[in-house]
C-alpha positions as CSV (number, residue, x, y, z in Angstrom):
1,M,0.0,0.0,0.0
2,S,1.7,3.1,-1.2
3,S,2.0,6.4,0.7
4,G,0.7,8.1,-2.5
5,F,-2.6,6.3,-2.1
6,L,-2.9,7.3,1.5
7,W,-2.2,10.9,0.7
8,L,-4.8,10.8,-2.1
9,A,-7.4,9.4,0.3
10,A,-6.7,12.1,2.8
11,S,-6.6,15.0,0.3
12,T,-9.8,13.9,-1.4
13,G,-11.4,13.7,2.1
14,L,-10.5,17.3,2.8
15,L,-11.4,18.5,-0.7
16,S,-14.9,17.0,-0.3
17,L,-15.4,19.5,2.5
18,L,-15.4,22.3,0.0
19,T,-18.2,20.9,-2.1
20,P,-21.5,22.7,-2.1
21,C,-23.3,19.8,-0.4
22,V,-21.0,20.0,2.6
23,F,-19.4,23.4,3.3
24,P,-22.6,25.4,3.9
25,M,-23.7,22.7,6.4
26,V,-20.5,23.0,8.6
27,P,-21.8,25.9,10.8
28,V,-25.3,24.3,11.1
29,T,-23.8,21.0,12.1
30,I,-21.3,22.4,14.6
31,A,-24.2,24.2,16.3
32,Y,-25.7,20.8,17.1
33,F,-22.7,20.1,19.4
34,S,-22.4,23.6,20.9
35,T,-25.4,24.1,23.1
36,P,-24.2,25.8,26.3
37,E,-26.6,23.9,28.6
38,D,-25.0,20.6,27.8
39,G,-21.5,21.5,28.8
40,E,-18.2,21.3,26.9
41,R,-17.6,17.7,27.8
42,A,-20.9,16.5,26.5
43,G,-20.5,18.5,23.3
44,A,-17.0,17.1,22.8
45,R,-18.3,13.6,23.3
46,R,-21.1,14.1,20.7
47,A,-18.6,15.6,18.3
48,L,-16.3,12.6,18.5
49,L,-19.3,10.2,18.1
50,F,-20.6,12.3,15.1
51,G,-17.1,11.9,13.5
52,L,-17.2,8.1,14.2
53,G,-20.6,7.9,12.5
54,I,-19.1,9.4,9.4
55,V,-16.0,7.2,9.5
56,G,-18.1,4.1,10.2
57,T,-20.5,4.7,7.3
58,F,-17.7,5.1,4.8
59,T,-15.8,2.2,6.2
60,V,-18.8,-0.1,5.9
61,L,-18.8,0.7,2.2
62,G,-15.1,-0.3,1.9
63,L,-15.7,-3.5,3.9
64,A,-18.7,-4.4,1.7
65,L,-16.7,-3.9,-1.5
66,A,-13.9,-6.1,-0.1
67,A,-16.2,-8.8,1.2
68,V,-18.3,-9.1,-2.0
69,F,-15.4,-9.3,-4.4
70,G,-12.4,-10.4,-2.4
71,A,-8.8,-9.7,-3.4
72,A,-8.7,-11.3,-6.8
73,G,-12.2,-10.2,-7.8
74,L,-11.4,-6.5,-7.0
75,N,-8.9,-6.3,-9.8
76,R,-11.3,-7.7,-12.3
77,F,-14.1,-5.5,-11.0
78,A,-12.0,-2.4,-11.5
79,A,-11.0,-3.3,-15.0
80,D,-14.4,-4.6,-16.1
81,P,-15.4,-2.5,-19.1
82,W,-19.1,-2.3,-18.2
83,V,-18.2,-1.2,-14.6
84,N,-16.1,1.5,-16.1
85,M,-18.9,2.6,-18.5
86,T,-21.4,2.6,-15.6
87,L,-19.0,4.8,-13.6
88,A,-18.6,7.1,-16.5
89,I,-22.4,7.5,-16.8
90,L,-22.7,8.1,-13.0
91,F,-20.0,10.8,-13.2
92,L,-21.8,12.5,-16.0
93,L,-25.0,12.5,-14.0
94,F,-23.2,13.9,-10.9
95,A,-21.7,16.6,-13.2
96,T,-25.1,17.6,-14.5
97,N,-26.2,17.8,-10.9
98,L,-23.4,20.2,-10.0
99,F,-24.1,22.3,-13.1
100,G,-27.6,22.7,-11.9
101,W,-29.2,20.9,-14.9
102,L,-30.5,17.9,-12.9
103,E,-31.4,17.4,-9.3
104,L,-30.0,14.2,-7.8
105,S,-30.4,12.7,-4.3
106,L,-30.6,9.4,-2.5
107,P,-34.0,7.8,-2.2
108,W,-35.8,9.9,0.4
109,R,-37.0,6.8,2.2
110,V,-33.4,5.8,3.0
111,V,-32.4,9.3,4.3
112,N,-35.6,9.9,6.2
113,A,-35.4,6.5,7.9
114,V,-31.9,7.2,9.2
115,D,-32.9,10.8,10.1
116,R,-35.9,9.8,12.1
117,S,-33.8,7.3,14.0
118,A,-31.4,10.0,14.9
119,R,-34.1,12.5,16.0
120,K,-35.9,9.9,18.1
121,T,-32.9,9.3,20.3
122,P,-32.3,11.6,23.3
123,R,-30.3,14.7,22.4
124,G,-27.3,13.8,24.5
125,S,-27.2,10.1,23.6
126,S,-24.3,8.4,21.9
127,L,-26.5,6.6,19.4
128,G,-28.1,9.8,18.3
129,A,-24.7,11.4,17.5
130,L,-23.6,8.3,15.6
131,L,-26.8,8.3,13.6
132,M,-26.4,12.0,12.9
133,G,-23.0,11.3,11.4
134,A,-24.5,8.5,9.2
135,T,-27.3,10.9,8.1
136,F,-24.9,13.6,7.2
137,T,-22.9,11.2,5.2
138,L,-25.9,10.0,3.2
139,T,-27.3,13.5,2.5
140,S,-23.9,14.6,1.1
141,V,-23.5,11.6,-1.2
142,T,-24.2,13.5,-4.4
143,C,-21.0,15.6,-3.8
144,T,-18.8,12.9,-2.1
145,A,-19.7,10.0,-4.3
146,P,-17.3,11.0,-7.2
147,F,-14.4,11.2,-4.8
148,V,-15.3,8.0,-3.0
149,G,-16.0,6.2,-6.3
150,T,-12.6,7.2,-7.7
151,L,-10.8,6.2,-4.5
152,L,-12.5,2.8,-4.4
153,V,-11.6,2.0,-8.0
154,L,-8.0,2.9,-7.3
155,A,-8.0,0.9,-4.1
156,S,-9.3,-2.2,-5.9
157,R,-6.0,-2.5,-7.8
158,G,-4.4,-3.8,-4.6
159,S,-5.2,-6.1,-1.8
160,W,-8.6,-6.6,-0.2
161,A,-7.6,-4.3,2.7
162,M,-7.0,-1.3,0.5
163,P,-10.7,-0.3,0.1
164,V,-11.1,-0.5,3.9
165,V,-8.0,1.5,4.6
166,G,-8.8,4.0,1.9
167,M,-12.3,4.7,3.3
168,V,-10.9,5.0,6.9
169,V,-8.3,7.6,5.8
170,Y,-10.8,9.4,3.5
171,S,-13.6,9.6,6.1
172,T,-11.2,10.5,9.0
173,A,-9.9,13.5,6.9
174,F,-13.5,14.3,6.1
175,A,-14.8,14.1,9.7
176,L,-11.8,15.7,11.4
177,P,-12.6,19.4,10.8
178,F,-16.1,18.8,12.2
179,V,-14.7,17.4,15.4
180,V,-12.0,20.1,15.7
181,L,-14.6,22.9,15.1
182,A,-17.0,21.4,17.5
183,L,-14.3,21.4,20.2
184,A,-13.4,25.0,19.4
185,P,-16.7,26.5,18.1
186,R,-15.3,30.0,18.0
187,L,-13.2,29.0,14.9
188,V,-16.5,28.6,12.9
189,T,-16.8,32.4,12.8
190,R,-13.5,32.6,10.9
191,L,-14.7,30.4,8.1
192,P,-15.5,32.1,4.8
193,R,-19.2,32.4,4.0
194,A,-20.6,30.3,1.3
195,G,-21.3,32.6,-1.6
196,Q,-20.3,33.0,-5.2
197,W,-17.1,31.1,-4.7
198,I,-18.9,28.0,-3.7
199,R,-21.1,28.1,-6.8
200,T,-18.0,28.6,-8.9
201,L,-16.3,25.6,-7.2
202,R,-19.4,23.6,-7.8
203,V,-19.1,24.1,-11.6
204,L,-15.4,23.4,-11.5
205,I,-15.9,20.1,-9.7
206,G,-18.5,19.3,-12.3
207,I,-16.0,19.9,-15.0
208,L,-13.5,17.6,-13.2
209,E,-16.1,14.9,-13.1
210,V,-16.7,15.1,-16.8
211,G,-12.9,14.6,-17.2
212,A,-13.1,11.6,-14.9
213,A,-15.9,10.1,-17.0
214,I,-13.7,10.4,-20.0
215,K,-11.0,8.5,-18.1
216,F,-13.4,5.7,-17.3
217,V,-14.5,5.4,-20.9
218,S,-10.9,5.1,-22.0
219,N,-10.5,2.3,-19.4
220,A,-13.3,0.4,-21.1
221,D,-11.8,1.2,-24.5
222,L,-8.5,-0.4,-23.5
223,V,-10.0,-3.7,-22.3
224,L,-12.4,-4.0,-25.2
225,G,-9.8,-2.9,-27.8
226,W,-11.9,-0.3,-29.5
227,G,-8.9,2.0,-30.2
228,V,-11.2,5.1,-30.1
229,F,-10.3,6.8,-26.8
230,T,-6.6,7.0,-27.5
231,R,-4.1,9.1,-25.6
232,Q,-4.6,12.0,-28.0
233,V,-8.4,11.9,-27.8
234,V,-8.4,11.9,-24.0
235,L,-5.9,14.8,-24.0
236,F,-8.0,16.7,-26.5
237,F,-11.1,16.4,-24.4
238,W,-9.2,17.3,-21.2
239,M,-7.7,20.4,-23.0
240,A,-11.2,21.4,-24.1
241,L,-12.5,21.1,-20.5
242,A,-9.7,23.3,-19.3
243,I,-10.6,25.9,-21.9
244,A,-14.3,25.6,-20.8
245,A,-13.2,26.2,-17.2
246,A,-11.2,29.3,-18.3
247,A,-14.2,30.6,-20.1
248,Y,-16.5,30.1,-17.1
249,L,-14.0,31.7,-14.7
250,G,-13.6,34.6,-17.1
251,R,-17.4,35.2,-17.7
252,D,-17.3,38.4,-15.7
253,L,-13.6,39.2,-16.1
254,R,-14.1,42.7,-17.4
255,A,-16.1,43.7,-14.3
256,K,-13.4,42.3,-12.1
257,I,-10.6,44.1,-13.9
258,E,-12.4,47.4,-13.4
259,R,-12.3,46.8,-9.6
260,P,-8.6,47.0,-8.3
261,E,-9.3,44.9,-5.3
262,S,-10.5,41.9,-7.4
263,R,-8.2,42.3,-10.4
264,L,-5.6,39.7,-9.5
265,T,-8.2,37.3,-8.0
266,G,-10.1,37.4,-11.3
267,I,-7.2,37.1,-13.7
268,I,-5.1,34.4,-11.9
269,P,-7.6,31.5,-12.1
270,V,-8.3,32.2,-15.8
271,M,-4.5,32.2,-16.5
272,I,-4.0,28.9,-14.6
273,A,-6.8,27.2,-16.6
274,L,-5.4,28.5,-19.9
275,L,-1.9,27.4,-18.9
276,L,-3.3,24.0,-18.0
277,A,-5.0,23.8,-21.4
278,A,-1.8,24.7,-23.2
279,W,0.2,22.1,-21.2
280,L,-2.3,19.4,-22.0
281,G,-2.3,20.4,-25.6
282,S,1.5,20.1,-25.8
283,G,1.1,16.3,-25.2
284,L,-1.0,15.9,-28.4
285,S,2.1,15.6,-30.5
286,G,3.4,12.7,-28.3
287,R,5.4,14.8,-25.8
288,P,5.4,12.9,-22.5
289,L,3.4,14.5,-19.7
290,R,5.0,12.6,-16.9
291,Q,2.9,14.1,-14.1
292,I,-0.3,12.6,-15.5
293,E,0.9,9.9,-17.8
294,A,-0.3,7.2,-15.4
295,F,-3.9,8.4,-16.0
296,L,-3.6,8.4,-19.8
297,P,-4.0,5.4,-22.2
298,P,-0.6,4.1,-23.5
299,S,0.8,6.2,-26.4
300,A,0.7,3.1,-28.5
301,P,-1.9,0.3,-28.6
302,V,-1.4,-2.3,-25.8
303,A,-0.4,-5.0,-28.2
304,A,2.3,-2.8,-29.8
305,L,3.5,-1.6,-26.5
306,A,3.8,-5.1,-25.2
307,S,5.8,-6.2,-28.3
308,G,8.4,-3.5,-27.8
309,G,9.4,-0.6,-29.9
310,G,11.9,2.2,-30.0
311,T,14.8,1.6,-27.7
312,M,12.9,-0.8,-25.5
313,P,13.6,-4.5,-25.6
314,T,11.0,-6.9,-27.0
315,W,8.3,-8.1,-24.6
316,L,6.5,-11.4,-24.8
317,L,2.8,-10.7,-24.2
318,N,0.8,-13.1,-22.1
319,D,3.2,-16.0,-22.9
320,Y,4.9,-17.1,-19.7
321,D,5.8,-20.5,-21.0
322,G,7.3,-19.0,-24.1
323,A,9.4,-16.7,-21.9
324,L,10.8,-19.7,-20.0
325,K,11.6,-21.5,-23.2
326,A,13.4,-18.4,-24.5
327,A,15.3,-18.2,-21.2
328,R,16.5,-21.8,-21.6
329,T,17.7,-21.1,-25.1
330,S,19.4,-17.8,-24.3
331,G,20.7,-18.6,-20.8
332,K,19.0,-15.4,-19.4
333,L,16.7,-14.9,-16.5
334,V,13.1,-13.9,-17.0
335,F,11.7,-10.6,-15.9
336,V,7.9,-10.9,-15.4
337,D,5.8,-7.8,-15.4
338,F,2.4,-8.5,-13.8
339,T,0.3,-5.6,-15.1
340,G,-3.2,-4.4,-15.9
341,Y,-4.9,-2.7,-18.7
342,T,-6.3,0.0,-16.4
343,C,-3.6,0.0,-13.8
344,T,-2.5,3.6,-13.2
345,N,0.7,2.6,-11.2
346,C,1.7,0.3,-14.1
347,R,1.3,3.1,-16.6
348,W,3.4,5.4,-14.3
349,M,6.2,2.9,-14.2
350,E,6.1,2.3,-17.9
351,A,6.2,6.1,-18.6
352,N,8.7,7.2,-16.0
353,I,10.9,4.2,-15.1
354,F,10.9,1.7,-18.0
355,S,11.4,4.5,-20.6
356,R,14.7,5.5,-19.1
357,P,17.8,4.4,-21.1
358,D,19.6,3.2,-18.0
359,V,16.6,1.0,-16.9
360,G,16.1,-0.2,-20.5
361,A,19.8,-1.3,-20.6
362,E,19.3,-3.4,-17.5
363,L,16.0,-4.9,-18.8
364,G,17.8,-5.9,-21.9
365,Q,19.7,-8.4,-19.9
366,F,16.5,-10.4,-19.3
367,V,13.9,-12.2,-21.3
368,L,10.8,-10.0,-20.8
369,A,7.3,-11.3,-20.2
370,R,4.3,-9.0,-19.7
371,L,1.3,-10.7,-18.1
372,Y,-2.1,-8.9,-17.9
373,T,-4.3,-10.1,-15.1
374,D,-7.3,-7.8,-15.2
375,G,-8.8,-8.5,-18.7
376,E,-11.8,-10.5,-19.7
377,G,-11.3,-14.1,-20.5
378,E,-9.8,-17.4,-19.2
379,I,-6.2,-16.4,-19.9
380,Y,-6.4,-13.4,-17.6
381,E,-8.0,-15.3,-14.8
382,R,-5.3,-18.0,-15.1
383,Q,-2.5,-15.4,-15.0
384,Q,-4.0,-13.8,-12.0
385,A,-4.4,-17.1,-10.2
386,F,-0.7,-17.9,-11.1
387,Q,0.4,-14.6,-9.6
388,E,-1.7,-15.2,-6.4
389,Q,-0.5,-18.8,-5.9
390,T,3.1,-18.1,-6.6
391,F,3.6,-14.7,-5.0
392,G,0.8,-14.5,-2.5
393,T,-0.7,-11.2,-3.9
394,V,-2.8,-9.9,-6.8
395,A,-1.6,-6.3,-6.3
396,L,-0.5,-4.5,-9.5
397,P,2.1,-3.9,-10.6
398,L,4.3,-6.8,-9.4
399,Y,7.7,-7.4,-10.9
400,A,9.4,-10.8,-10.5
401,V,12.6,-12.3,-11.8
402,V,12.6,-16.1,-12.3
403,D,15.1,-18.6,-13.8
404,A,14.4,-20.8,-16.8
405,D,12.7,-23.4,-14.5
406,G,10.4,-20.8,-13.0
407,K,12.2,-20.6,-9.7
408,V,11.7,-17.1,-8.1
409,R,14.9,-15.1,-7.7
410,S,13.5,-11.8,-6.5
411,T,10.3,-9.7,-6.5
412,F,9.4,-5.9,-6.5
413,T,5.9,-4.8,-5.6
414,G,4.3,-1.5,-6.5
415,L,5.9,1.6,-8.0
416,T,9.0,3.5,-7.1
417,R,10.0,7.1,-8.0
418,N,13.6,6.2,-7.6
419,P,15.2,4.7,-10.7
420,A,18.3,3.7,-8.8
421,E,16.1,1.5,-6.5
422,F,14.6,-0.3,-9.5
423,I,18.0,-0.8,-11.2
424,A,19.5,-2.2,-7.9
425,F,16.6,-4.7,-7.8
426,L,17.4,-5.9,-11.3
427,Q,21.1,-6.1,-10.6
428,R,20.6,-8.1,-7.3
429,A,18.3,-10.5,-9.1
430,R,21.0,-11.2,-11.7
431,G,23.4,-11.8,-8.9
């Protein structure tokens, strides 16, 4: 479990607080814990229980996902093209909700049932505070669902515990400000008021959700082999969305420029959006955008990428037995890359580590086998089962060095941002 995933979970939890479903409710919610007649200790206890209600609700979601699919099923679930298409449709629906074109909410019976249970309990009871946390989580789902959905899909690339840990970290970051503000209610008065900025943020988050929907469609494209949502197409759509964001931010730019106090605050966001559009556009010609390459489809079709090209050695695609045979003939060891069609960490390693000349020179000393474990079909299930039985994990990526008889020499799990670390692993494996 990478530190990057934990940071992502925490940061998305904090970002969710700024959504229009949540931020305006912060003062109202804090007031529930700050009645003077109950005393500071009782208010603090209810605040902590309210936070636990939020954490518990999100964690149950992570547990349910892990229990239903298990470790092996999670990878196939995340790469399933129809799951990705469904997520894309949901993200588009959530975006239309944030744009104000469509009103979405949970079924009122679900929310009302939990809300009634919370209100029937005595004001100072522990159960009432827990249920209030659960109610708040459910009523904010239209804004938090995109963050939670993305996090759960990323979590499903690893072990069964990752969805649970991801939800605990996300919900703790989400609930922590409520607890802190309830313990120090005077800080609430220092929060900015929800006004035009929250409406602007609502639209910008909606634009981000459209971008995420395009990413999920490209995942389905990779597995099904359509070849439509290529790297250039995804970049073009993202660039267009950045331009749309700039246009929205600059809709009243002339009025802001005429007011000295808001001149910079009006121009800077527009410039940032335009610079982002220009940067994304620079990748249309094939220029690597290393910061986001992990979230883009490969620059070449998967089959061509797996077969090698450029300065990279040749890879044997989904042919482990052929790799062992080649190793016996050449006297080399086999480097096995357990990867996935929609694995972001795998794409990051390919774009930022494997593409380096020094790493490529080391890989050239091996017979190279690339085994996909998250596609549709018997071969992918067989390769995932082989990974789990041999190495005790289905986490992606996993890199292994074996000899011509299949005996494991060394393994390397996950990504690294240090090329020297990966080169050292390859050199140790060769002995």
